[in-house]
VOPAGU-2260 file (C-alpha; in pm, 1 decimal, decimal comma):
REM VOPAGU-2260
SITE   aa  ch    i         X         Y         Z
SITE  MET   A    0   18735,1   12921,3   24864,5
SITE  LEU   A    1   18723,4   13236,8   24773,9
SITE  VAL   A    2   18531,9   13092,4   24435,2
SITE  ASP   A    3   18265,0   12977,2   24677,3
SITE  LEU   A    4   18173,4   13252,8   24897,2
SITE  ALA   A    5   18164,5   13447,4   24550,3
SITE  ARG   A    6   17891,3   13166,6   24389,9
SITE  GLN   A    7   17717,6   13160,4   24758,9
SITE  GLU   A    8   17723,9   13572,0   24733,3
SITE  ALA   A    9   17568,5   13611,4   24348,2
SITE  VAL   A   10   17298,8   13328,5   24461,0
SITE  ILE   A   11   17229,2   13523,1   24736,9
SITE  TRP   A   12   17186,6   13847,4   24557,2
SITE  ARG   A   13   16988,9   13692,2   24271,3
SITE  ASN   A   14   16758,8   13575,8   24533,2
SITE  ARG   A   15   16712,2   13909,2   24684,4
SITE  ALA   A   16   16661,0   14051,8   24361,2
SITE  LEU   A   17   16347,6   13824,3   24200,1
SITE  LEU   A   18   16213,3   13888,6   24536,2
SITE  LEU   A   19   16248,1   14284,0   24440,5
SITE  PHE   A   20   16098,0   14193,8   24083,0
SITE  ASP   A   21   15775,9   13976,4   24223,8
SITE  ARG   A   22   15687,4   14282,7   24475,2
SITE  VAL   A   23   15699,7   14553,4   24191,9
SITE  ALA   A   24   15369,3   14727,1   24165,4
SITE  MET   A   25   15466,7   14845,6   23730,6
SITE  PRO   A   26   15444,8   14527,7   23526,5
SITE  VAL   A   27   15786,6   14412,8   23483,5
SITE  ALA   A   28   15926,9   14166,3   23215,5
SITE  VAL   A   29   16242,6   14029,4   23148,3
SITE  CYS   A   30   16243,5   13877,4   22703,7
SITE  ASP   A   31   16532,3   13745,1   22474,3
SITE  VAL   A   32   16667,8   13974,1   22215,2
SITE  TYR   A   33   16390,8   13840,5   21980,0
SITE  GLY   A   34   16071,1   13888,4   22208,9
SITE  ALA   A   35   16000,0   13594,6   22421,0
SITE  VAL   A   36   15891,7   13613,6   22762,7
SITE  LEU   A   37   16184,4   13449,8   23023,7
SITE  LEU   A   38   16028,6   13582,4   23334,3
SITE  ALA   A   39   15749,4   13801,2   23415,9
SITE  ASN   A   40   15623,5   13954,9   23740,7
SITE  PRO   A   41   15274,6   13928,6   23894,9
SITE  ALA   A   42   15192,1   14299,7   23782,1
SITE  MET   A   43   15306,0   14177,8   23468,1
SITE  ALA   A   44   15077,4   13870,7   23436,5
SITE  ALA   A   45   14825,7   14049,9   23553,3
SITE  GLU   A   46   14770,9   14323,5   23282,2
SITE  CYS   A   47   14761,7   13947,5   23063,8
SITE  GLY   A   48   14491,3   13769,8   23254,9
SITE  THR   A   49   14725,8   13490,6   23367,4
SITE  THR   A   50   15031,0   13398,2   23589,7
SITE  PRO   A   51   15349,9   13492,2   23540,6
SITE  GLY   A   52   15504,3   13064,0   23468,7
SITE  GLN   A   53   15228,6   13061,0   23169,0
SITE  LEU   A   54   15391,3   13388,3   23017,7
SITE  ARG   A   55   15753,0   13216,9   23020,7
SITE  GLY   A   56   15817,9   13170,4   22610,7
SITE  ARG   A   57   15536,9   13401,3   22506,6
SITE  ASP   A   58   15609,2   13718,4   22184,8
SITE  VAL   A   59   15559,8   14012,6   22415,8
SITE  LEU   A   60   15459,6   14156,6   22063,6
SITE  GLU   A   61   15213,8   13942,3   22025,1
SITE  LEU   A   62   15091,0   14005,8   22412,6
SITE  PHE   A   63   15107,7   14381,9   22359,8
SITE  SER   A   64   14995,3   14534,2   21951,6
SITE  PRO   A   65   15254,6   14778,7   21868,4
SITE  ARG   A   66   15087,9   15110,6   21687,0
SITE  GLU   A   67   15347,9   15167,9   21491,0
SITE  ALA   A   68   15530,8   14889,9   21320,3
SITE  THR   A   69   15815,9   15092,9   21189,0
SITE  GLN   A   70   15918,9   15167,5   21581,4
SITE  VAL   A   71   16010,2   14754,3   21605,7
SITE  GLU   A   72   16190,7   14746,5   21283,5
SITE  ARG   A   73   16421,6   14988,2   21388,8
SITE  ILE   A   74   16438,3   14826,1   21732,8
SITE  ALA   A   75   16544,0   14492,8   21564,4
SITE  GLU   A   76   16801,9   14644,6   21360,0
SITE  ALA   A   77   16938,9   14840,4   21637,5
SITE  LEU   A   78   16945,7   14526,9   21850,8
SITE  ARG   A   79   17093,9   14336,9   21517,9
SITE  LEU   A   80   17402,1   14580,1   21544,5
SITE  ARG   A   81   17443,4   14581,3   21902,1
SITE  HIS   A   82   17306,4   14905,8   22046,6
SITE  ARG   A   83   17303,1   14956,3   22383,3
SITE  SER   A   84   16992,6   15230,6   22370,1
SITE  ARG   A   85   16716,1   15276,6   22569,2
SITE  TYR   A   86   16390,5   15112,1   22331,6
SITE  GLN   A   87   16015,5   15266,8   22357,5
SITE  VAL   A   88   15748,3   15136,6   22215,6
SITE  SER   A   89   15358,6   15207,2   22214,4
SITE  VAL   A   90   15114,3   14948,6   22209,1
SITE  ARG   A   91   14742,5   14820,1   22339,1
SITE  TRP   A   92   14661,4   14561,9   22423,5
SITE  ARG   A   93   14290,4   14433,0   22568,7
SITE  ALA   A   94   14285,3   14420,4   22944,1
SITE  PRO   A   95   14060,5   14070,2   23107,3
SITE  GLY   A   96   13781,7   14271,5   23134,4
SITE  GLY   A   97   13779,4   14389,7   22804,7
SITE  ALA   A   98   13870,8   14709,6   22863,3
SITE  GLU   A   99   14118,4   14812,6   22541,9
SITE  ARG   A  100   14421,5   14990,8   22729,7
SITE  TYR   A  101   14697,8   15197,4   22559,6
SITE  GLY   A  102   15032,4   15233,4   22679,1
SITE  GLU   A  103   15384,3   15202,3   22644,6
SITE  LEU   A  104   15648,0   14961,2   22656,9
SITE  THR   A  105   15991,5   15065,3   22734,9
SITE  ALA   A  106   16307,8   14792,8   22663,9
SITE  ASP   A  107   16678,9   14805,5   22838,7
SITE  PRO   A  108   16963,2   14570,3   22716,9
SITE  VAL   A  109   17117,4   14422,3   22955,0
SITE  SER   A  110   17374,9   14195,1   23037,2
SITE  ASP   A  111   17720,4   14090,0   23169,1
SITE  THR   A  112   17924,1   14196,6   22953,6
SITE  VAL   A  113   17952,2   14445,7   22564,8
SITE  GLU   A  114   17996,5   14079,4   22397,7
SITE  GLU   A  115   17745,6   13938,0   22526,1
SITE  THR   A  116   17390,4   13932,3   22337,2
SITE  PRO   A  117   17172,9   14095,9   22586,5
SITE  ALA   A  118   16827,2   14040,2   22729,9
SITE  LEU   A  119   16519,6   14298,1   22709,1
SITE  LEU   A  120   16404,6   14428,6   23082,7
SITE  VAL   A  121   16051,2   14492,4   22989,6
SITE  MET   A  122   15880,9   14778,9   23097,2
SITE  LEU   A  123   15483,9   14859,1   23083,4
SITE  ARG   A  124   15317,3   15228,4   23142,1
SITE  MET   A  125   14941,9   15227,2   23080,1
SITE  ASP   A  126   14829,7   15602,1   22938,5
SITE  GLY   A  127   14469,1   15462,0   22950,4
SITE  GLU   A  128   14202,9   15276,7   22836,9
SITE  HIS   A  129   13889,7   15247,2   22656,1
SITE  GLU   A  130   13628,1   15078,5   22834,5
SITE  GLY   A  131   13418,8   14741,8   22659,8
SITE  ARG   A  132   13045,1   14842,8   22564,3
SITE  GLY   A  133   12828,8   14674,8   22818,4
SITE  THR   A  134   13103,1   14490,3   23000,5
SITE  PRO   A  135   12926,7   14332,8   23395,5
SITE  PRO   A  136   13167,0   14476,6   23701,4
SITE  GLY   A  137   13162,0   14141,6   23779,5
SITE  GLU   A  138   13379,9   14036,9   23518,8
SITE  ARG   A  139   13652,1   14251,2   23509,6
SITE  VAL   A  140   13864,0   13995,6   23725,5
SITE  THR   A  141   14122,8   13759,0   23551,4
SITE  PRO   A  142   14117,1   13374,0   23603,8
SITE  ALA   A  143   14390,0   13372,5   23886,2
SITE  GLU   A  144   14165,3   13632,0   24036,8
SITE  ALA   A  145   13853,3   13445,3   24015,2
SITE  ARG   A  146   14098,4   13126,1   24197,1
SITE  ILE   A  147   14246,5   13320,8   24420,1
SITE  LEU   A  148   13847,7   13466,2   24576,4
SITE  ALA   A  149   13792,1   13112,0   24562,9
SITE  LEU   A  150   14043,3   12990,3   24723,6
SITE  LEU   A  151   13966,4   13238,6   24999,3
SITE  ALA   A  152   13606,6   13165,6   25036,6
SITE  ALA   A  153   13672,8   12820,1   25151,7
SITE  GLY   A  154   13883,7   12918,3   25412,3
SITE  ALA   A  155   14246,2   12884,7   25228,3
SITE  THR   A  156   14564,4   13105,2   25374,4
SITE  THR   A  157   14763,3   13305,3   25085,3
SITE  ALA   A  158   15023,9   13050,6   25131,4
SITE  ARG   A  159   14779,1   12807,3   25064,6
SITE  ALA   A  160   14594,1   13044,2   24747,7
SITE  ALA   A  161   15041,4   13037,7   24628,4
SITE  ARG   A  162   15025,5   12684,4   24611,1
SITE  GLU   A  163   14712,1   12616,3   24431,4
SITE  THR   A  164   14733,4   12896,1   24241,0
SITE  GLY   A  165   15091,1   12848,4   24162,8
SITE  LEU   A  166   15202,0   13217,4   24216,7
SITE  THR   A  167   15440,1   13335,7   24477,5
SITE  THR   A  168   15248,3   13447,5   24799,6
SITE  ASP   A  169   15357,3   13819,5   24717,1
SITE  GLY   A  170   15188,9   13671,7   24374,1
SITE  VAL   A  171   14850,1   13657,7   24554,6
SITE  THR   A  172   14869,0   13966,7   24760,2
SITE  TYR   A  173   14935,5   14191,8   24462,5
SITE  HIS   A  174   14590,0   14088,2   24340,2
SITE  LEU   A  175   14409,1   14089,5   24631,1
SITE  ARG   A  176   14543,6   14462,4   24679,3
SITE  ARG   A  177   14466,1   14541,1   24308,1
SITE  LEU   A  178   14054,0   14362,8   24400,2
SITE  SER   A  179   14033,9   14560,3   24698,3
SITE  SER   A  180   14105,3   14849,3   24537,0
SITE  ARG   A  181   13893,0   14818,4   24230,0
SITE  TRP   A  182   13597,3   14681,0   24507,6
SITE  HIS   A  183   13743,1   14943,1   24786,2
SITE  ALA   A  184   13673,5   14653,9   24996,1
SITE  ALA   A  185   13844,3   14727,1   25353,7
SITE  ASN   A  186   13924,7   14343,7   25418,3
SITE  ARG   A  187   13933,0   13976,2   25284,2
SITE  THR   A  188   13545,2   13967,3   25408,3
SITE  GLU   A  189   13448,5   14220,8   25192,9
SITE  LEU   A  190   13591,0   14099,7   24928,8
SITE  VAL   A  191   13469,5   13792,5   24923,2
SITE  ALA   A  192   13158,8   13901,3   24996,0
SITE  ARG   A  193   13187,2   14167,8   24691,5
SITE  ALA   A  194   13311,6   13834,9   24487,4
SITE  TYR   A  195   12928,2   13659,1   24565,1
SITE  ALA   A  196   12728,8   13982,2   24517,4
SITE  LEU   A  197   12892,1   14063,4   24157,7
SITE  GLY   A  198   12846,9   13691,8   24028,1
SITE  VAL   A  199   13255,5   13609,7   24027,5
SITE  LEU   A  200   13146,5   13322,8   24269,9
SITE  ALA   A  201   12814,0   13055,8   24222,3
SITE  PRO   A  202   12577,7   13173,0   24474,6
SITE  GLY   A  203   12456,7   12890,3   24700,4
SITE  VAL   A  204   12751,8   12646,6   24583,9
SITE  TRP   A  205   12990,2   12485,5   24812,6
SITE  PRO   A  206   13287,9   12431,1   24752,7
SITE  PRO   A  207   13326,5   12789,2   24632,9
SITE  GLU   A  208   13325,7   12787,8   24265,4
SITE  VAL   A  209   13354,8   13044,5   23939,2
SITE  PRO   A  210   13008,1   13029,2   23735,1
SITE  ALA   A  211   13106,9   12846,8   23366,5
SITE  ALA   A  212   13160,2   13083,6   23126,1
SITE  GLU   A  213   12804,0   13085,0   22888,3
SITE  PRO   A  214   12820,7   12897,4   22540,9
SITE  GLY   A  215   12866,7   13192,7   22242,5
């Protein structure tokens, strides 16, 4: 009986932790000791222009390129020796809109016991970015954001947009907040209007859709 209660309590706390994980504004992921993504929040997925589910199994150091290879070598050696310090790697990556960004990945080894092989709690902090030349504002959206905007333009609720994109409702809300802040939109109606004005959604087409990319 006590064991069952303990398991139920563990499940409850795990679900609470996952809910909090999805709502954190900072890009966060959990990786295995080799750097493969096990779990990512919407903020981390947004930096990669994809969804959290599509990041699973990806190598975090392929998504975010280390600026100094020696940093990675030192961390790999420390992990082999089961050191449990906080590790930091200076990285750069290409944002969905084409800008090159710079920042720092912080990795904290976590596990239930000292003997277990740890997982890595990885957090991304952005230092700055260099805008790509000639990148029009309308292209500075991720595929997930464009899909959400098309669904909203067709009258979808947040819940339906979440089902259609494979995100949580919190994930959809996170993308909408980012877009609203970027485009200074006061509400969702204005957000959709801006999407048409910037060319993110194709005018004169129903149901709303994202214009096909030009070849070349």
